C-alpha positions in Angstrom: 150.6 222.9 8.1 147.2 223.5 6.7 144.4 221.0 6.8 142.3 221.5 3.7 138.7 220.4 3.8 137.5 222.3 6.8 134.6 224.6 6.2 133.4 223.1 2.9 136.6 222.3 1.0 136.6 219.3 -1.3 140.0 218.0 0.1 138.6 216.6 3.3 141.5 215.8 5.6 144.4 216.4 3.1 147.5 217.8 4.7 149.4 220.5 2.7 152.4 222.7 3.5 152.1 226.3 2.5 155.4 227.4 4.1 158.9 226.0 4.8 158.2 226.6 8.5 155.2 224.3 8.4 157.2 221.7 6.6 160.0 222.0 9.2 157.5 221.6 12.0 156.2 218.4 10.4 159.8 217.2 9.8 160.7 217.6 13.5 157.4 216.0 14.6 157.7 212.9 12.4 161.4 212.4 11.7 162.2 210.0 14.5 159.2 207.8 13.7 160.2 207.5 10.0 163.8 207.0 11.0 162.8 204.1 13.3 161.0 202.4 10.5 163.9 202.7 8.2 166.5 201.7 10.8 164.5 198.5 11.6 164.5 197.6 8.0 168.1 198.6 7.2 170.0 197.9 10.4 172.4 200.8 9.7 172.2 204.3 11.2 173.8 205.9 8.1 171.6 204.1 5.6 168.4 204.9 7.7 169.4 208.6 7.8 170.0 208.6 4.0 166.6 206.9 3.4 164.8 209.5 5.6 166.6 212.4 4.0 165.5 211.0 0.6 161.9 210.7 1.8 161.7 214.2 3.1 163.3 215.6 0.0 160.6 213.9 -2.1 157.8 215.2 0.1 159.2 218.8 -0.2 159.7 218.5 -3.9 156.1 217.2 -4.4 154.4 219.4 -1.7 152.1 221.1 -4.2 150.6 217.8 -5.5 150.7 215.5 -2.5 147.5 214.9 -0.6 148.4 213.2 2.7 145.5 212.3 5.0 147.5 210.5 7.8 151.1 211.8 8.0 152.3 209.2 10.4 151.0 206.3 8.3 152.2 207.9 5.0 155.7 208.4 6.4 155.9 204.9 7.9 154.9 203.3 4.5 157.1 205.6 2.5 160.1 205.0 4.8 159.6 201.3 4.5 159.4 201.5 0.7 162.5 203.6 0.4 164.4 201.3 2.8 163.3 198.3 0.7 164.5 200.0 -2.5 167.8 200.8 -0.8 168.2 197.2 0.2 167.4 196.0 -3.3 169.9 198.4 -4.7 172.6 197.3 -2.3 171.8 193.6 -3.1 172.0 194.4 -6.8 175.3 196.2 -6.3 176.7 193.3 -4.3 175.7 190.8 -6.9 177.3 192.9 -9.6 180.5 193.3 -7.6 180.6 189.6 -6.9 180.0 188.8 -10.5 182.8 191.2 -11.5 185.2 189.7 -9.0 184.3 186.2 -10.1 184.9 187.1 -13.8 188.1 188.8 -12.9 189.3 185.8 -10.9 188.5 183.5 -13.7 190.3 185.8 -16.1 193.3 186.0 -13.9 193.4 182.3 -13.0 195.8 180.3 -15.1 194.3 178.0 -17.6 195.2 174.3 -17.6 197.5 174.9 -20.5 199.2 177.7 -18.7 199.6 175.6 -15.6 201.2 172.8 -17.6 203.6 175.2 -19.3 204.5 176.8 -15.9 205.2 173.4 -14.4 207.3 172.4 -17.4 209.3 175.7 -17.1 209.8 175.2 -13.4 211.1 171.7 -14.0 213.6 173.0 -16.6 214.7 175.8 -14.3 215.3 173.1 -11.6 217.3 171.0 -14.1 219.4 174.1 -14.9 220.0 174.7 -11.2 221.1 171.1 -10.6 224.0 171.8 -13.1 225.3 174.6 -10.9 228.0 174.2 -8.2 226.5 173.4 -4.8 227.1 176.8 -3.2 225.6 178.6 -6.2 222.6 176.3 -6.0 222.2 177.0 -2.3 222.4 180.8 -2.8 219.9 180.6 -5.7 217.3 178.6 -3.7 217.6 180.8 -0.6 217.1 184.0 -2.6 214.5 182.8 -5.1 212.5 180.1 -3.3 212.8 181.2 0.3 212.9 184.9 -0.6 215.8 185.8 1.7 217.7 189.0 1.2 221.3 189.1 0.1 222.2 190.2 3.6 220.4 187.2 5.2 222.0 184.7 2.8 225.4 186.2 3.4 225.0 185.8 7.2 223.6 182.3 6.9 226.3 181.0 4.6 229.1 183.0 6.1 229.8 184.8 2.8 230.3 188.4 1.9 227.3 190.2 0.3 229.4 190.6 -2.9 230.0 186.8 -3.0 226.2 186.2 -2.7 225.5 188.7 -5.5 228.2 186.9 -7.6 226.4 183.5 -7.1 223.0 185.0 -7.9 224.4 186.6 -11.1 226.1 183.3 -12.0 223.0 181.3 -11.5 220.7 183.6 -13.4 223.1 183.7 -16.4 223.4 180.0 -16.4 219.6 179.4 -16.2 219.0 182.0 -19.0 221.5 180.2 -21.2 220.2 176.8 -20.3 216.6 177.8 -21.2 217.7 179.5 -24.4 219.4 176.2 -25.5 216.3 174.2 -24.5 214.0 176.5 -26.5 216.3 176.2 -29.6 216.2 172.4 -29.3 212.4 172.5 -28.8 211.7 174.8 -31.7 
């Protein structure tokens, strides 16, 4: 690290890096101080490391034009600024994500009209189920409303799995036929 300005130079006190070794020396000397500033601001080890990495990359990329008089102060202010920018970016990303999720939830949420239609359809299905024999009704409700497997229903009702499958098929055919008739009447 060279300090320009000694022995008559116009850049009194400006710090410049003429070699990668000088830059590395400065990096090792000031890294923890800059990291501490970023960590206090961000509260995350990874984010603080990323911020400091960004800071030192900028310093290296602009080493020919930078005129730093107090390296410690420069790094502290720069680390704070980069951390602030990172926080703003994270906050903006979170707001965008939240807005996207809200829009998606609103899009996926049923409208009042859809809810009315769903309730009407559910009521018609229940009317169709009520016309079935009691055992078929029971099998249908256990498999569709309580989400039990064929095996569980068979064990609970003391039926064979084939008998349960028969009742399911019978109920679904009946409901489909019932709804078809209802739609024909409706339209």
